[in-house]
N, C-alpha and C positions, 0 to 999 in steps of 0.2 A: 423587148427587154432581153437582151441575152442572159441565160443563164452564165454563171459566173465559179469554175472551181478554183480555189485558194487552195495550190500547195505545198508543201513543207512545212506546215505549221510544227510548234516545240514547242510552243509557254500561252500560259490561259491568256496571256493580251492578246496574243493574234489571233486565240481559237474565239472568246468573246467578242473581237475587230468585226471577225465573218460573220459567226452566226449573228450578230446586233446588221453586219453590214448588208443584210440578207444574201450571201453564198448558197451557189444551190449545191456545192459539192467544199468537202475539206479533205487533204490528202496530208498524211503520215509517209514517209521516205524512210523505208529499211532498207540501207545499201549502205554501208560503211564506211567508203567511201566520200560519201555525199555530203557537206558541211549542216543540212540538214537531217541525215540519221539520226534515227528517235529510238530508244529499248519501247520492246510491246508495252513490256507494261509502264511505260510516261505516258505513252497511248493512250492504254487503258483510260487512265486520270483522265488527259484531254478530253476523248471523248463522252466522257461524263457529262460536256462542256453544252453538247451538243445536241438539239429536238432528234427526233427518229427520221425527222420532214427531211430530213439533209443527209446526200448519200455522203458516206465514213469511205473514206477514197487510201488503199497501201498502197505502195509503188516499191516493188520490185525489179531487181534485172537478174535477169538469170536464173530465179529461187530454183534448189529443188526441195522437193516434198519435203523433207525433214523441215526444211526454217521455216515453209509457210504453214507445215502444223502446227513448228512452235509459234508464230503470230499471232497465227488463226485462235489456239489455246488462252492466248491472254486477250484480246481484239479483236470483238465480233464486226468485222468489215463489210460494207456493204460490197463496196467493186475492189475489184485489183488488178492492179495499171500491172502490166510487165511492158519492162522498158526496156529491155534487152536485145541479146538477138532472140529469143525464141521464135521459134516456126512454128506455121499454121496448129501442125499436128501438137508439137509442146504444147501449145497455146489451148486445144480442144482438150485433150488430157489433163490440167489444169483446175479448167470450167467442170471438169466433167468432176475428176475427185473430188475436190472441195467446195460441192453446189454452189460458186461463188459465180454472178455473172462479173467479163473478164474483159477490159480494153482495150486493148494493143496501140502502144507507140509505136508512130514509124518514123522518122525522118523522110524529108521530103524535102529532095533538090532538083528534081527534073520528074517528066512525066513518065520516066518506066519507073520513077518511086511507086506514084498514083498506080501501076499496071499492079505494081507490089502486091498492092497498101487491097486489093479484090481477092489476091488470092486466100487473106484470112474472114474474106464475108461469113463466110460460111462455121469458123471457128470459133466466133467471139460477138461478144456483143455489141463491144460498140470498139473504135476508133480514135485517135489522137495521134494530130499530126506537129510534128517538130522539127524543130532545123537539126540539122547535122550537124554529129558535136566537132568540134577544132582539131584538128592535127593534135597529137599528146594528151588530150582531155582523159580525168581522169574515169568521168562518166557520161552518161549518153541524153540528160538532159541538165537544165538547169543552167545553166554556161549563158543567158543571156544572150543568145542569141538570136536574129529574123531569118526568115526563109522570104521567096518569094509568094505572097499571099496569095497575087495572080495564077497560081500553081493549081488552085484550087479554085476559081469559078467556073461556075456552070457542068462542073461537074457530080456525075451524080454513085453512090455510094448504097449496100443494100443497107447498112448496117449506118447507127449515127454518128457522127461527129465532132470531135472539139481540134481546136485550135491553139496551138500553144509556138512557146518562142520566143523571148527578146522580147513579149510583150510590156506596156506600161499603158498608164492612164496617158501618158501624150501619142500615144499609136493604133490605140486602142480601138478609133472610131477607123483611124485609113485600117486596118487590120480586116475591121469585120467589113468595111464598107467591100474591099480588092476579093477576100474571098468567097464573104456568104456566108462566114464562120453565124451558128447559131448557139455555141456553147462555147467559152472558150479556159482558157487553165492561164493562172501564174504562178510566178514562186518567186523569184530573184526582181520582178519588176515592182515591188512591193515591199522589197529589201531596204535596209541604212547597210548593211553590211553583208557576206553570202551569208546564210541561216542565220543570221539576227531580222527579222521580219517587222517593219513600220504597221500599227496601228492606224494613222494619218493615213497611208498609200494605201492601205487596204480597203480602209472608208472610200476612199478618193478613188478608186478603181471599179470598187461595185456600187457607186453610184453614177457613173459615168454609162458602165456595163443595163445598168437596171434603164438606164434613157437613152438607149440605143435602141 
């Protein structure tokens, strides 16, 4: 069984599909340029639909302390996902100040990027590997792009990690086999349009992840 995170949730039907489908994580995006951006108050209402055993993740891009404090005042997130250019020291500071586990997302294009990931091992609790954003992109993730999954094959890290980047029900099995991932993250791959989640696609993705 592959543990799956459904990210970028913004409506009740999608949240319910993720919960009933067996998602291990649900993600809410707090980044204004994203079509999946959600107000903290709205996220709280949706989080009430999520059982305690499912990890509630907040995605942030280079957030300042004031913004993190604002979101956490409303939303009792279990895990903070940092998807910007946060350094290991900044990630460690957020982890300490806000007393929450932190997952750092990193773009992976070559072996040197994997070496960079190792520098975060003592600063964060988890890592997430995503495709590099296309030239001119306004957001670092959720761009429906995949990368060379074999870059992760056989690699060892001191922290658990999650695979993201262009995953769909059509390529999930190949991605898991090529990378060796035990956990995966999907957002655009379960949408009918940017920011519009498909309950049917969520269910299909989770059903396959459960069988792998």
